[in-house]
PALUM-430879 format. One line per 4 residues: number of its first residue (from 1); their letters; for each residue x, y, z of C-alpha. Coordinates in nm, 3 decimals, decimal comma, m for minus. Example, Ala and Ser with C-alpha at 12.3 -4.5 7.8 and 13.67 -1.06 7.14 Angstrom:
1	as	1,230 m0,450 0,780  1,367 m0,106 0,714
This chain:
1	mrqe	m5,013 m2,122 0,855  m4,782 m2,281 1,109  m4,684 m2,639 1,028  m4,750 m2,897 1,294
5	gavp	m4,441 m3,010 1,474  m4,229 m2,718 1,348  m3,980 m2,586 1,601  m3,969 m2,205 1,621
9	dpat	m3,632 m2,048 1,550  m3,493 m1,909 1,874  m3,282 m1,653 1,686  m3,582 m1,430 1,612
13	pkal	m3,518 m1,064 1,520  m3,648 m0,959 1,861  m3,408 m1,193 2,040  m3,117 m1,079 1,825
17	lmsk	m3,200 m0,714 1,892  m3,219 m0,780 2,265  m2,884 m0,961 2,260  m2,726 m0,674 2,070
21	rltq	m2,857 m0,423 2,321  m2,726 m0,624 2,615  m2,383 m0,645 2,452  m2,388 m0,276 2,371
25	favp	m2,469 m0,167 2,728  m2,263 m0,427 2,916  m1,936 m0,232 2,923  m2,090 0,113 2,998
29	vgiv	m2,290 m0,038 3,285  m1,974 m0,206 3,413  m1,788 0,128 3,410  m2,069 0,289 3,609
33	lvvv	m2,055 0,006 3,865  m1,678 0,055 3,898  m1,737 0,420 3,984  m2,001 0,314 4,236
37	mlvi	m1,748 0,075 4,397  m1,517 0,371 4,460  m1,783 0,545 4,668  m2,018 0,286 4,820
41	plpp	m1,889 0,017 5,063  m1,933 m0,340 4,942  m2,029 m0,638 5,159  m1,748 m0,897 5,196
45	vvld	m1,952 m1,156 5,004  m1,988 m0,923 4,703  m1,618 m0,837 4,723  m1,528 m1,209 4,712
49	llia	m1,743 m1,250 4,401  m1,585 m0,948 4,226  m1,233 m1,065 4,311  m1,312 m1,404 4,156
53	vnit	m1,448 m1,226 3,849  m1,131 m1,016 3,830  m0,896 m1,315 3,844  m1,106 m1,518 3,599
57	gall	m1,133 m1,225 3,357  m0,757 m1,166 3,363  m0,698 m1,537 3,293  m0,947 m1,520 3,004
61	vllt	m0,767 m1,218 2,855  m0,432 m1,398 2,882  m0,562 m1,711 2,708  m0,730 m1,503 2,437
65	amfv	m0,399 m1,327 2,373  m0,231 m1,666 2,335  m0,482 m1,800 2,083  m0,512 m1,502 1,845
69	trpl	m0,326 m1,544 1,515  m0,239 m1,175 1,476  m0,257 m0,868 1,702  m0,546 m0,706 1,510
73	dfas	m0,767 m1,003 1,603  m0,763 m0,857 1,956  m0,796 m0,492 1,854  m1,004 m0,405 2,161
77	fpsl	m0,721 m0,508 2,397  m0,593 m0,153 2,476  m0,939 m0,037 2,586  m1,002 m0,363 2,771
81	llvm	m0,670 m0,322 2,954  m0,775 0,021 3,078  m1,115 m0,108 3,195  m0,961 m0,407 3,375
85	tlfr	m0,703 m0,185 3,544  m0,973 0,054 3,662  m1,180 m0,238 3,791  m0,884 m0,379 3,985
89	laln	m0,806 m0,041 4,144  m1,170 m0,008 4,247  m1,141 m0,349 4,416  m0,829 m0,222 4,598
93	vsat	m1,024 0,077 4,728  m1,318 m0,140 4,840  m1,089 m0,393 5,009  m0,892 m0,118 5,184
97	rlvl	m1,216 0,031 5,319  m1,327 m0,305 5,462  m0,987 m0,388 5,610  m0,946 m0,056 5,786
101	ldgy	m1,309 m0,031 5,905  m1,395 m0,391 5,997  m1,064 m0,579 6,003  m1,220 m0,825 5,759
105	agkv	m1,248 m0,811 5,375  m1,393 m1,145 5,280  m1,271 m1,502 5,259  m1,048 m1,456 4,952
109	idtf	m0,827 m1,185 5,099  m0,823 m1,357 5,440  m0,709 m1,683 5,280  m0,432 m1,512 5,084
113	ghfv	m0,318 m1,330 5,400  m0,307 m1,631 5,630  m0,295 m1,957 5,435  m0,110 m1,871 5,110
117	vggs	0,183 m1,697 5,287  0,162 m1,912 5,600  0,048 m1,627 5,822  0,392 m1,461 5,796
121	livg	0,401 m1,086 5,721  0,766 m1,106 5,608  0,697 m1,393 5,365  0,392 m1,214 5,229
125	liif	0,582 m0,891 5,173  0,868 m1,073 5,002  0,630 m1,257 4,767  0,448 m0,931 4,697
129	vill	0,776 m0,751 4,615  0,889 m1,037 4,390  0,563 m1,023 4,195  0,604 m0,646 4,157
133	iiqf	0,961 m0,686 4,033  0,854 m0,947 3,778  0,569 m0,730 3,655  0,728 m0,385 3,676
137	vvit	1,093 m0,448 3,587  1,070 m0,742 3,347  0,735 m0,775 3,173  0,599 m0,418 3,176
141	ngag	0,923 m0,252 3,066  0,977 m0,506 2,789  0,619 m0,487 2,665  0,626 m0,107 2,672
145	rvae	0,947 m0,096 2,469  0,814 m0,345 2,214  0,490 m0,148 2,182  0,683 0,177 2,132
149	vgar	0,911 0,030 1,865  0,618 m0,148 1,699  0,419 0,176 1,681  0,712 0,367 1,529
153	ftld	0,797 0,098 1,275  0,431 0,053 1,179  0,390 0,426 1,115  0,715 0,438 0,915
157	ampg	0,604 0,146 0,700  0,256 0,285 0,626  0,347 0,481 0,308  0,522 0,180 0,158
161	kqma	0,229 m0,050 0,239  m0,022 0,196 0,095  0,187 0,237 m0,219  0,200 m0,140 m0,262
165	idad	m0,178 m0,159 m0,224  m0,233 0,121 m0,477  0,017 m0,037 m0,715  m0,169 m0,370 m0,700
169	lnsg	m0,495 m0,184 m0,756  m0,358 0,008 m1,055  m0,219 m0,309 m1,205  m0,555 m0,485 m1,168
173	lise	m0,431 m0,750 m0,924  m0,693 m0,657 m0,663  m1,036 m0,498 m0,670  m1,146 m0,166 m0,521
177	dear	m1,313 m0,345 m0,230  m0,999 m0,548 m0,155  m0,783 m0,233 m0,176  m1,021 m0,053 0,060
181	rrrq	m1,010 m0,346 0,303  m0,629 m0,352 0,297  m0,607 0,023 0,354  m0,840 m0,006 0,651
185	evha	m0,627 m0,289 0,787  m0,309 m0,079 0,754  m0,475 0,213 0,932  m0,616 m0,018 1,200
189	eadf	m0,271 m0,170 1,256  m0,116 0,174 1,302  m0,395 0,279 1,540  m0,363 m0,046 1,736
193	ygam	0,012 m0,018 1,796  m0,027 0,349 1,884  m0,295 0,259 2,137  m0,082 m0,025 2,274
197	dgas	0,207 0,217 2,323  m0,017 0,421 2,550  m0,193 0,126 2,713  0,139 m0,020 2,828
201	kfvk	0,176 0,291 3,045  m0,142 0,189 3,230  0,022 m0,137 3,336  0,332 0,045 3,453
205	gdai	0,125 0,297 3,648  m0,080 0,018 3,801  0,235 m0,145 3,943  0,344 0,184 4,098
209	aaii	m0,004 0,237 4,241  0,003 m0,113 4,396  0,322 m0,030 4,588  0,182 0,297 4,717
213	itvv	m0,154 0,147 4,814  0,010 m0,142 5,001  0,246 0,088 5,194  m0,038 0,324 5,285
217	nlig	m0,256 0,033 5,396  0,021 m0,115 5,612  0,083 0,214 5,789  m0,289 0,292 5,818
221	glti	m0,380 m0,054 5,948  m0,107 m0,055 6,213  m0,203 0,298 6,318  m0,570 0,207 6,357
225	glvq	m0,490 m0,114 6,545  m0,231 0,038 6,781  m0,372 0,387 6,833  m0,748 0,374 6,788
229	lgma	m0,822 0,020 6,904  m0,536 m0,026 7,149  m0,431 m0,363 7,012  m0,104 m0,530 7,087
233	paea	0,154 m0,507 6,804  0,126 m0,880 6,724  m0,251 m0,862 6,715  m0,247 m0,549 6,493
237	vsty	m0,010 m0,720 6,251  m0,223 m1,034 6,241  m0,544 m0,838 6,192  m0,450 m0,559 5,954
241	sllt	m0,104 m0,614 5,803  m0,166 m0,969 5,687  m0,498 m0,863 5,529  m0,319 m0,578 5,354
245	vgdg	m0,060 m0,820 5,215  m0,341 m1,056 5,113  m0,515 m0,770 4,933  m0,190 m0,684 4,752
249	lvsq	m0,137 m1,046 4,644  m0,498 m1,080 4,526  m0,462 m0,766 4,313  m0,115 m0,852 4,181
253	ipal	m0,209 m1,193 4,038  m0,457 m1,054 3,778  m0,224 m0,756 3,722  0,058 m0,998 3,640
257	llsv	m0,170 m1,194 3,405  m0,265 m0,875 3,219  0,100 m0,770 3,197  0,188 m1,104 3,040
261	atgl	m0,109 m1,067 2,802  0,021 m0,723 2,701  0,363 m0,866 2,625  0,213 m1,152 2,425
265	vvtr	m0,005 m0,922 2,214  0,267 m0,672 2,121  0,523 m0,946 2,047  0,280 m1,158 1,845
269	sasd	0,368 m1,185 1,477  0,108 m1,277 1,217  0,081 m1,649 1,149  m0,175 m1,911 1,056
273	gdmg	m0,192 m2,074 1,400  m0,220 m1,988 1,767  0,084 m1,918 1,981  0,088 m2,256 2,156
277	sdiv	0,078 m2,450 1,830  0,346 m2,228 1,676  0,582 m2,268 1,973  0,545 m2,645 1,995
281	rqit	0,576 m2,690 1,618  0,882 m2,466 1,585  1,067 m2,602 1,891  1,011 m2,964 1,788
285	arrm	1,077 m2,905 1,418  1,445 m3,015 1,437  1,595 m3,321 1,600  1,949 m3,194 1,663
289	pmqi	1,872 m2,916 1,919  1,654 m3,153 2,123  1,925 m3,419 2,128  2,195 m3,175 2,236
293	agfa	1,972 m3,034 2,513  1,888 m3,388 2,634  2,253 m3,500 2,650  2,346 m3,174 2,823
297	aisl	2,083 m3,232 3,095  2,205 m3,588 3,152  2,567 m3,464 3,164  2,479 m3,242 3,461
301	clip	2,434 m3,560 3,664  2,816 m3,592 3,668  2,849 m3,285 3,890  2,891 m3,402 4,253
305	glpk	2,610 m3,305 4,486  2,343 m3,247 4,222  2,037 m3,476 4,238  2,049 m3,729 3,958
309	ipfl	1,683 m3,821 3,908  1,544 m3,477 3,802  1,811 m3,426 3,537  1,783 m3,785 3,416
313	vagg	1,407 m3,746 3,379  1,438 m3,412 3,196  1,719 m3,528 2,964  1,562 m3,868 2,896
317	tlll	1,228 m3,705 2,809  1,397 m3,478 2,554  1,586 m3,767 2,397  1,267 m3,972 2,377
321	lssr	1,081 m3,686 2,208  1,370 m3,621 1,967  1,351 m3,981 1,845  1,000 m3,907 1,716
325	vpse	1,112 m3,599 1,520  1,221 m3,676 1,160  1,574 m3,576 1,067  1,647 m3,305 0,808
329	qqaa	1,734 m3,569 0,547  1,411 m3,761 0,609  1,208 m3,438 0,586  1,374 m3,351 0,256
333	ekal	1,313 m3,699 0,115  0,950 m3,683 0,225  0,901 m3,345 0,059  1,068 m3,469 m0,261
337	aave	0,848 m3,777 m0,267  0,539 m3,562 m0,216  0,636 m3,339 m0,508  0,703 m3,635 m0,732
341	agna	0,368 m3,784 m0,635  0,195 m3,460 m0,726  0,115 m3,372 m0,366  0,325 m3,072 m0,274
345	pagg	0,362 m2,985 0,095  0,129 m2,726 0,241  0,224 m2,378 0,128  0,420 m2,498 m0,176
349	psdd	0,309 m2,481 m0,537  0,181 m2,791 m0,713  0,287 m2,910 m1,056  m0,035 m2,771 m1,200
353	dlpe	m0,007 m2,415 m1,079  0,373 m2,376 m1,087  0,390 m2,277 m1,458  0,114 m2,021 m1,410
357	rlae	0,292 m1,869 m1,115  0,617 m1,848 m1,306  0,436 m1,697 m1,602  0,286 m1,430 m1,377
361	eiqv	0,623 m1,348 m1,226  0,793 m1,295 m1,564  0,519 m1,070 m1,701  0,648 m0,726 m1,801
365	dplg	0,439 m0,425 m1,707  0,365 m0,205 m2,010  0,390 0,115 m1,807  0,573 0,168 m1,480
369	ldla	0,658 0,455 m1,248  0,945 0,403 m1,003  0,991 0,642 m0,712  1,293 0,703 m0,491
373	adli	1,248 0,633 m0,121  1,199 1,000 m0,032  0,915 1,040 m0,285  0,684 0,784 m0,123
377	dlvd	0,490 1,068 0,040  0,347 1,149 m0,304  0,135 0,832 m0,290  0,037 0,858 0,078
381	drng	m0,317 0,996 0,068  m0,322 1,043 0,446  m0,043 1,301 0,412  m0,199 1,472 0,112
385	gdll	m0,028 1,263 m0,156  m0,242 1,271 m0,471  m0,011 1,118 m0,731  m0,214 0,800 m0,774
389	qrvr	m0,536 0,997 m0,813  m0,370 1,212 m1,079  m0,248 0,902 m1,261  m0,602 0,762 m1,268
393	alrr	m0,729 1,094 m1,403  m0,452 1,085 m1,664  m0,567 0,743 m1,786  m0,919 0,876 m1,832
397	kvas	m0,791 1,186 m2,016  m0,574 0,984 m2,251  m0,868 0,757 m2,327  m1,076 1,064 m2,405
401	dlgi	m0,808 1,230 m2,621  m0,647 0,941 m2,808  m0,913 0,675 m2,787  m0,692 0,410 m2,627
405	vvpp	m0,711 0,250 m2,286  m0,378 0,311 m2,115  m0,266 0,002 m1,921  m0,247 0,038 m1,542
409	vrtr	0,060 0,228 m1,427  0,261 0,002 m1,194  0,386 0,238 m0,923  0,654 0,113 m0,684
413	ddlt	0,950 0,229 m0,481  1,304 0,177 m0,608  1,583 0,204 m0,353  1,845 0,211 m0,631
417	lpah	1,722 0,546 m0,762  1,904 0,859 m0,641  1,725 1,082 m0,393  1,440 1,298 m0,530
421	tyai	1,433 1,093 m0,854  1,153 0,921 m1,040  1,180 0,699 m1,349  0,916 0,621 m1,611
425	klyd	0,946 0,277 m1,768  0,797 0,131 m2,082  0,794 m0,249 m2,084  1,046 m0,244 m1,798
429	ieva	1,286 m0,018 m1,993  1,346 0,332 m1,860  1,241 0,594 m2,115  1,235 0,909 m1,900
433	rgea	1,365 1,033 m1,568  1,315 1,344 m1,358  1,341 1,492 m1,011  1,083 1,611 m0,759
437	ppgt	1,258 1,719 m0,435  1,037 1,683 m0,124  0,909 2,003 0,032  0,931 2,201 m0,293
441	vlai	0,720 2,318 m0,585  0,829 2,387 m0,942  0,825 2,755 m1,042  0,830 2,815 m1,418
445	gdfl	0,904 3,163 m1,551  1,166 3,414 m1,661  1,207 3,608 m1,335  1,314 3,349 m1,082
449	gslp	1,653 3,489 m0,985  1,528 3,641 m0,660  1,380 3,311 m0,541  1,597 3,057 m0,357
453	gept	1,602 2,707 m0,497  1,760 2,464 m0,739  1,753 2,568 m1,108  1,624 2,306 m1,346
457	qepv	1,425 2,262 m1,665  1,062 2,166 m1,697  1,079 1,799 m1,812  0,826 1,818 m2,098
461	fgld	0,883 2,149 m2,275  1,235 2,224 m2,151  1,138 2,562 m2,000  1,361 2,731 m1,744
465	akwi	1,234 2,653 m1,397  1,341 2,628 m1,036  1,252 2,399 m0,746  1,165 2,642 m0,467
469	pael	1,051 2,580 m0,106  0,677 2,518 m0,089  0,626 2,804 0,156  0,742 3,052 m0,113
473	rgqa	0,462 2,954 m0,350  0,270 3,278 m0,299  0,578 3,491 m0,355  0,656 3,306 m0,679
477	elsg	0,301 3,353 m0,808  0,318 3,725 m0,731  0,636 3,749 m0,940  0,450 3,609 m1,240
481	atvv	0,582 3,253 m1,226  0,368 2,945 m1,288  0,383 2,720 m0,983  0,329 2,345 m1,026
485	ersa	0,302 2,075 m0,758  0,547 1,785 m0,764  0,276 1,529 m0,839  0,152 1,745 m1,129
489	vitt	0,506 1,761 m1,272  0,538 1,382 m1,263  0,191 1,333 m1,410  0,260 1,580 m1,692
493	hlae	0,586 1,403 m1,768  0,407 1,068 m1,765  0,138 1,208 m1,998  0,404 1,319 m2,246
497	vvns	0,561 0,972 m2,241  0,222 0,807 m2,294  0,138 1,037 m2,586  0,479 0,982 m2,743
501	haar	0,460 0,604 m2,713  0,086 0,554 m2,758  0,145 0,331 m3,060  0,363 0,093 m2,858
505	llgr	0,108 0,081 m2,577  m0,169 m0,034 m2,813  m0,148 m0,412 m2,798  m0,334 m0,679 m2,986
509	edvr	m0,567 m0,746 m2,694  m0,643 m0,374 m2,669  m0,745 m0,373 m3,037  m0,965 m0,676 m2,973
513	mltd	m1,133 m0,500 m2,679  m1,192 m0,179 m2,880  m1,327 m0,381 m3,171  m1,567 m0,565 m2,941
517	vvar	m1,693 m0,229 m2,812  m1,761 m0,113 m3,170  m1,933 m0,444 m3,248  m2,193 m0,381 m2,977
521	thpn	m2,327 m0,074 m3,156  m2,214 m0,131 m3,517  m2,190 m0,508 m3,565  m2,208 m0,490 m3,946
525	vvee	m1,903 m0,264 m3,967  m1,691 m0,508 m3,767  m1,822 m0,820 m3,942  m1,742 m0,670 m4,284
529	ltps	m1,389 m0,567 m4,186  m1,244 m0,842 m3,972  m1,150 m1,114 m4,015  m1,286 m1,138 m4,370
533	qlsl	m1,087 m0,844 m4,513  m0,821 m0,752 m4,256  m0,678 m0,952 m3,970  m0,666 m0,809 m3,622
537	gevq	m0,291 m0,760 m3,661  m0,335 m0,553 m3,978  m0,595 m0,336 m3,806  m0,352 m0,292 m3,517
541	rvlq	m0,078 m0,170 m3,753  m0,311 0,091 m3,902  m0,421 0,217 m3,561  m0,060 0,227 m3,441
545	slld	0,038 0,432 m3,746  m0,238 0,681 m3,673  m0,135 0,710 m3,308  0,227 0,742 m3,415
549	egis	0,134 1,061 m3,601  m0,067 1,198 m3,309  m0,412 1,122 m3,451  m0,688 1,013 m3,215
553	irdl	m0,856 0,681 m3,292  m1,172 0,752 m3,092  m1,388 0,750 m3,405  m1,332 0,382 m3,474
557	vriy	m1,657 0,344 m3,663  m1,549 0,578 m3,945  m1,196 0,436 m3,938  m1,326 0,081 m3,978
561	eals	m1,565 0,187 m4,254  m1,280 0,350 m4,448  m1,053 0,048 m4,397  m1,326 m0,184 m4,519
565	lraq	m1,365 0,011 m4,845  m0,990 0,042 m4,901  m0,919 m0,324 m4,824  m1,139 m0,427 m5,114
569	tskd	m0,877 m0,292 m5,359  m0,549 m0,293 m5,163  m0,411 m0,392 m4,825  m0,107 m0,167 m4,853
573	ldgl	m0,040 m0,012 m4,511  0,017 0,341 m4,642  m0,303 0,327 m4,843  m0,500 0,200 m4,545
577	vdaa	m0,361 0,472 m4,319  m0,437 0,747 m4,576  m0,790 0,611 m4,619  m0,845 0,628 m4,242
581	rgal	m0,703 0,981 m4,231  m0,932 1,085 m4,513  m1,233 0,947 m4,329  m1,145 1,141 m4,014
585	gpav	m1,126 1,463 m4,216  m1,126 1,775 m3,994  m1,021 1,572 m3,689  m0,673 1,539 m3,843
589	vapy	m0,627 1,916 m3,876  m0,807 2,029 m3,559  m0,511 1,991 m3,316  m0,300 2,234 m3,522
593	lvdg	m0,553 2,513 m3,571  m0,497 2,846 m3,395  m0,808 3,067 m3,405  m0,926 2,878 m3,713
597	tlhv	m0,595 2,934 m3,896  m0,354 2,663 m4,005  0,011 2,762 m4,054  0,177 2,548 m4,319
601	isfd	0,520 2,485 m4,473  0,510 2,353 m4,828  0,748 2,231 m5,097  0,831 2,410 m5,418
605	pqfe	0,613 2,250 m5,694  0,912 2,160 m5,909  1,094 2,001 m5,616  0,777 1,820 m5,515
609	qrml	0,754 1,675 m5,868  1,118 1,571 m5,840  1,048 1,392 m5,515  0,749 1,222 m5,668
613	estr	0,973 1,088 m5,944  1,229 0,973 m5,682  0,989 0,751 m5,487  1,075 0,385 m5,460
617	pgeh	0,865 0,103 m5,313  1,020 m0,071 m5,013  0,950 m0,339 m4,758  0,823 m0,084 m4,507
621	gtti	0,642 0,141 m4,757  0,731 0,398 m5,020  1,052 0,596 m4,967  1,207 0,901 m5,138
625	vldp	1,560 0,857 m5,269  1,756 1,187 m5,257  2,127 1,258 m5,266  2,276 1,345 m4,924
629	vtlq	2,339 1,712 m5,010  1,980 1,773 m5,119  1,845 1,581 m4,820  2,056 1,785 m4,579
633	tvig	1,943 2,110 m4,745  1,575 2,013 m4,718  1,601 1,905 m4,353  1,790 2,222 m4,263
637	alas	1,533 2,444 m4,431  1,243 2,266 m4,261  1,412 2,289 m3,920  1,480 2,661 m3,971
641	nlie	1,117 2,734 m4,060  0,992 2,523 m3,768  1,212 2,694 m3,508  1,118 3,041 m3,634
645	aenq	0,749 2,953 m3,615  0,779 2,807 m3,265  0,950 3,127 m3,149  0,626 3,302 m3,251
649	nirp	0,417 3,045 m3,057  0,302 2,889 m3,384  0,283 2,516 m3,443  0,314 2,469 m3,821
653	vlvc	0,253 2,159 m4,033  0,422 2,039 m4,349  0,187 1,979 m4,646  0,249 1,789 m4,965
657	apql	0,073 1,582 m5,232  m0,126 1,283 m5,106  0,099 1,042 m5,299  0,405 1,176 m5,109
661	raav	0,267 1,218 m4,758  0,370 0,881 m4,613  0,710 0,892 m4,784  0,777 1,251 m4,670
665	rrlv	0,684 1,151 m4,315  0,947 0,875 m4,323  1,198 1,121 m4,466  1,140 1,396 m4,209
669	rpai	1,066 1,205 m3,893  1,421 1,087 m3,800  1,548 1,447 m3,793  1,236 1,650 m3,702
673	erlp	0,995 1,424 m3,519  0,767 1,701 m3,392  0,679 1,831 m3,743  0,342 1,687 m3,858
677	vlay	0,302 1,596 m4,228  m0,040 1,643 m4,390  m0,175 1,598 m4,741  m0,342 1,882 m4,932
681	pelm	m0,691 1,725 m4,920  m0,671 1,711 m4,539  m0,659 2,093 m4,518  m1,030 2,115 m4,594
685	gsaq	m1,108 2,123 m4,223  m0,938 2,459 m4,164  m1,109 2,794 m4,214  m0,790 2,968 m4,324
689	vrsi	m0,452 2,841 m4,444  m0,147 3,061 m4,400  0,190 2,975 m4,556  0,498 3,052 m4,351
693	gvvs	0,762 2,898 m4,579  0,833 2,719 m4,905  1,119 2,467 m4,922  1,306 2,348 m5,230
697	gers	1,604 2,127 m5,283  1,837 2,420 m5,363  1,720 2,684 m5,121  1,449 2,763 m4,869
701	aqvp	1,239 3,071 m4,868  0,994 3,213 m4,618  0,690 3,387 m4,748  0,596 3,683 m4,526
705	a	0,267 3,659 m4,342
């Protein structure tokens, strides 16, 4: 029920729809009318109205260009420039038709031909030529050059801008919607400057067309007056030539306004204010230049013959205005007082947010990928760069394999890196480096001698490889080589670094987040473990130890259950780690199985007993104390067995008693990091165990398969 006295909302859906339709069809209808003007003669009254619309519209475009804060705020300007130019040329055609047929083209053109130039053909032509020179030689050429340079620089800067956006997205500084908006803005900026580069040619062509049209009209008007109508030369000039000059002046005024608008748009830099405010603020920002200019203007009065009053007025005005501008010292004192009072100047940080800003600036990214300048194309999705997409997929894969959330990879360009080079950083320290020459792919294989390219080694496994031209990919694949894209090489290298340093990448906050996830489904497990039995830091050390040995921590529920039981009797790190490994069971052995078979290297029972007797407790866990000769013999034998197995594409593990496993791992790891150490009970997950070697302190032997 309608309330009495209620005023209906004028912005009803029907009214809004009607307004939208009118706006949508306004420009197409205008284009059709322009075409009609080229064919159908217009009455002088209608022509006067359209000329007024043309001049007013050009003035509106100029003022709009002055008040925009950045060029993209007037993104429709290139298309509008074309429409306005076409409209003005149609007016030229209509005016020419009326002048040549009737000797009259309306009050506006008649006034410009007789009153504005004083009825003098020579004066009118000179003014017309001056306007053309200003537009064609000065404004149009300058605006066209600025538009061309702006388009080229904008396109060159696109990959860097996109990489910065993707880096901020990967680091979590911006959301997906904000990243999408920024990418659209970068693309729109490139499209705008490209369109402006072409639109500036319309202005230049319009100036040339104005010269030709005016010359043709002068010759045609005099010919009609002298030959067809038999007029006297003075009468023909007064009737036709002055109207032609008036038509040229009427068309050149809006053309000049649009040329100036073009120059303003392409030279406009992004700021927070309009052009007029920026100019006034920046010119009057300093007292000294205004004072020097004022004294210089007054000094010109000393030159004999020059009028004194104009220069005195100009110089005195500048000096008066400069007295109202604060000096540099006063501005500095005012800023200092504002800071001390807790009111920082606009744009500067306050006392409250300054520490936070500094804290953000000194933060170290856990994982970073730096690219040389010539590798930026790898992150440019418009040119087929898929490195960032591969990095995102890598983060998901690592989370699925190891059970940790890899921190965002901060990708950025580094001009200090050599050409073709990328660097992988861990907590801002470079841990790996490689090359990925543009225009190439990596061919991995044994028969690469016939292919041109730069020999190298695959960065992860050290295989012989060669960077070959991308167009030879098919030939390399036919020769039996494995061909890998540059982005895949970098991603694989990054994956190896992440897997090798997974323990370092697992921070305290990451453990808290993983624990909170477990608490949602198994709250009793978490409540029993932490903080009553183990602190978050102790849980982190256990998880880091598991990751350090290449064990996935995805099954946190069973890990936490095992830690809770073990922590009731002992909080020793080695015992907690072994308890977690025991709970995982087959998951510990699964990565090393080949067709259900586990290849193992073991110790001689007597030597194993000797090692057990040589264990000593230490600050960082149990260690085995052996003499240097025995230690060197054991390490040499283990390395020999490992290399021989790897040559047969076998990845063996070293097994020992559960009491020795942690100590043996500390003993072996410094020399042979890639050799896993398992305890005998952990072998229960394998269908078949095959021994490939037995090591003792005196000698090493290999048991045949």
